[in-house]
C-alpha positions, 0 to 999 in steps of 0.5 A: 499499499502506498500512502497518499501524499495528498491526504498526509501533506502538512499534517503534524505527527499525531494528525498523520498517525490518526489519518494513516492508522491501520483499519481498526476502531480508533478514538481521536481525542482532539483538543480545542483548535487542534484540527479535528475536521482536517483529521476527519476529512483526511481520514475519509480521503485516505481510506479511499486513496491509501486503503482502496476503500469505496467511498460508498462504504463509508458513513460519516456522522456529524451534528450540524448540516454545516459540518457535513457540507464542509466535510464533503467539500474538503473530501472532494477537494482532497480526492480531486473529483466530485463524489455522488451519493456519499453518506455524510450528514447529521444523525437525523439526516442519515436516519431519515434516509434509511427510513425513506428507503424502507418506509414499508418495513418501518410501518410508515407510508412512503410519503410520510411527513416530517413534523417541525417543532411548531407543528408538533406543538399544534398537534399536542395542543389539539389533543390537550383540548380534546382531553379538556386539559388546560394549556396553562397546567399542561403547556404544549411545549412542556408536553412535547419535551416530555414526549421527545425525552421519552423517545430519546430514552427509547420509551414508548407509552407502553414502556412507561408503566404507572407514573408517580406524578399525576402530571406525568400520568396525564402526559403519558396519556397524551403521548399515547394519543399523540403517537396514535394520531401520528401513526394514522396520519403518517407523521414523524417528529425529529425524535421519532426519526432516530428511534424508528430507525433504531427499532427498524434495524434492531428488529430486522436482522436481514436489513441490519446485516445489509447495512453492516455489510455496506458500511464497513467504516463509520466516522463520528464527529463530536462524539462527546455530544452523542446521547444514549440513543445515538450511541446505541445506533452507532453500536448497532450499525458497527456490529462486530466487524465495522470500524469506527473512528470516534473524534471528540473531546471530553473537555468540550462536553457542554451539552449534558442538559440536552442529553449528551453523555460524556461517558460515551467516550469511555463506553466506546473504549470499553465496548468496542474491541481494540480501540487505539487512542490518539491525542491531538494536543497541538493547538493552531488557534491560540497563544501559549498564555491562553492555552496555559490558562485553559490547561490550568482550569480544566486540570481541576476536573476529575476523571478526564482522559487527559491531554495538555494543549500546546502551540508553537505560536509563541507565549503572547500576552498574559490573560487580563483580569478586570474588576468593575464596580457593577455590570454597567461599568463592566460593559463600559470597560469592555467597550472602551477596550474594543474602541482601543482595539479599533483605534489600532486598526483592528476590526470589530468582527475580530471581537467577541463578548461571551457570557454565561446567561442570555440575560447578561446580553441586556446591559451589553446591548444597551451600552453598544446602542449608546456608543453606536457600536454595531453588534449582533447577538449570535446564536440568539435573539436581541434582548427586547425581541425575545418572546418572554420580554415581548409578552412582559412589555405587552402587559406593561403597555396593557396596564398603562392603556388597555386600548393599545390593540397590539398589546391587548391582542398579544396577551389576551390568551397568553398565558392560555386562559380559555380565549381561543382563536374563534372567540378572538375573531369575534372580539376583532369583528365586534370592535371593527363593526362598532368602531371601538378598541378590542378592550372596549368590545370585551367590556360591552355587555351586549357583546358578552351576551353573544358569546357562548357561556364558557367563552363569556366567562373567560373574557369576563374574568380577563377584563376583571383581572386587567381592571384589578391590575390597573388599580394595583399599578397606581403609585408604583415605581417602574420596576414594581410595574414590571414585577407585577406584569411578570408575576401577577399575570401568571407569565413567570409561572407559565415559563417556570413550568416550561421544559426542559428546565434549562430553557425555563431558567433562561426565560425566568432570568430574562424576565428578572433582567427586565426588572433590572432594566426598569430599575436602571432607567429610573436611576438614569432619569433626571432626579425628580422627573415627574411620573407624568410630563406636561405632554402627558407621557408617563415614565412607563410610556417613556421607557417603552418608547425608548425601547422601541425607538432606540433601535439596535445597531446590529446585523449578523451580515454586517461586514464589521460587527461585534459578536455577543453570544453565550459561551454555549453558542461560542463553541466551534468559533474563534476570535482574535480578541475575546471578553468573558464577562460576569466571572463571578460565583453564582453567575459563572459557575452558575448557581445551579451547579453550585447548589447541587453540592451532592454531585460534581457533574454540574460544576465540572460541566461549568468548568468545561464551559470555561475551558471552551470560552478560553480557547475561543481566544486567538491573541488576547483574552479578558476575564472581567467581574463586578463587585456588585450586580442588580438582581430585581431591585436589590444589589447582590455581592458575589465573590469572583469566580472560582475559575479565576482562582484556578489560574496560576499567577504566571498566567494573569496580569494583576487585576485592573479596576474601573475608575469608579472602583479604584482606591481614593487618593486619601488613605482608606479608613481603618476598620475601627472607624467604619462598620464592616458589612457584607459587600465591603471591599477590603485589603490585606497585607498578605492576601491583597484585595478582596470582598466581604461575603459574610460577617458574624459576631460583634465587638472583639469577637467579630469574624468575617469571611473574605473572598480574596482575588488571589488567595480564595476565601479566608475566615478572619478574626477582625480584631487581629486581621490587618484589614483596611476598607477600600470603599 
């Protein structure tokens, strides 16, 4: 056999080893920026050129269509000619292909239809109504998530048995009715595609052997992201003779919340015969300083297969830390550094700001608009365009003036309250014919008498609710009105029940951030501004108008745009300059991971997410945190993230501080002069600067727990501790 120079040219030693390895099962542990896509495509081409394998006997499985298209293009470029009929695609695309070929054996009509998520929810909603189940107690999205999760666990309704919770028992009945309807109508949802394919191949031995004989080689990308059903499908297709190349990175497994099983990497080594392990540790993206920071953090995780990233690009600049007074100062610092970057002739498109939670984008977007900085929220939606925020703003407008048709129309049946499409059509028709608003129509006794009893009761109840809410808002501040619009209306409770819980949590955090936005607006308006100005506009109207009129300077297709995104959305991307903001306990790592003290899995996934964020940076990385943040209308003090303490001093510069948080020129007061409290900034001769996180005792026996930026948390007896106040 002669090695193909086309498939091995330009590869480093480990990459060459992976590409030219013997025909066997292989796990390629590919570190961030180590060229895994190149290895995958070169391996495919080398199987063809070097080993004489037919392209039609290779199946390559990816997680995104973009990755599949890129792989196909690279393979054709390497081989120098186009290839037709390749089995390269996502798990769902290739499984769907099998079902199309064998629809009769799978028990499906030849022209079966694939359901989009919205269509699935509409069908479930119809079933819920038929069973007289309230949409508020049984949100269609949550029921769909229940159905999909059971399918991913390979459980049909008959496999569930009796459920302990009444809600799940009803959801199981809906699942059964949904399955029967889909089967009779020839409908297949996304979760069904994989489950039906697995059931087909596992029950039809002749067909399974046909596919095993055809596909002797399986290449699987992002193996750490596979769930249990996907792993079983790979195992089924490979059998005892198929050769599997699994490419993945246990340090970048960050999707456990949506079913990814990090343990599948070790299961692969255990379940498949004679698996060879190759590590790709040379990074082509980042400087050594950035990689040393990533290595230092991830080394704190237990049970890793283990690798150590390195580069020949040089040491580069140290990681830069910055302490801000609050979230607004943090955002302003970030933008100031970005403007300096631009002043040096660099592009906005080279910069990314990464955050743990979607709600954190709000203050960043606000400051970008204020500074006319073009931005895009990548992998997400701008804050004020998010569904839950638009609903909350509509309620706020409704409380201001119920005659605003758009707001009324949006929330009249959200959360669901039994005012369906037919009733809403009658309301619109009556308003049009009587030349009045939708609200006025609902309040007219002549119209109410025309409605069926059930609809009449629902409309009357809604009108009474709105009237009651409007009385409650009298004398309330803007942030209090936002709180009422989110809580009293049932909006928060509705989203709290949404599944999966991570999506519910994101929506709740966004709603809470809206309250913070209102509170900040109250603070920034001229002191003493009246609730209502001479022209009749109220503070609420001014706030809502500012949101609507102050359009974001954004657009993903703009040639020079700053990227704002969550750390999850950043995976697979790279930028010369990266900011990771909100590096504080309870924010990152997220409070959910810290609260689950009995299990380390959550915290370790947070640490892997930190590793992913750090390794997005190519040249320069800033890690920023704030002394305090607004939560609702209160101020919270979080200690700096433990991930910052996991960096060695050689990997970071001394933290800088915002002007508003720097020490004054006069010497700081001693503890004997000012009472110490939670949130106080202090300095210690040995440990440096820190934040008081708790105080106990009194007098000579006063003790304090202090989170020091460099030394972690220390418990100190104030009488003897060499502490001075910094604020």
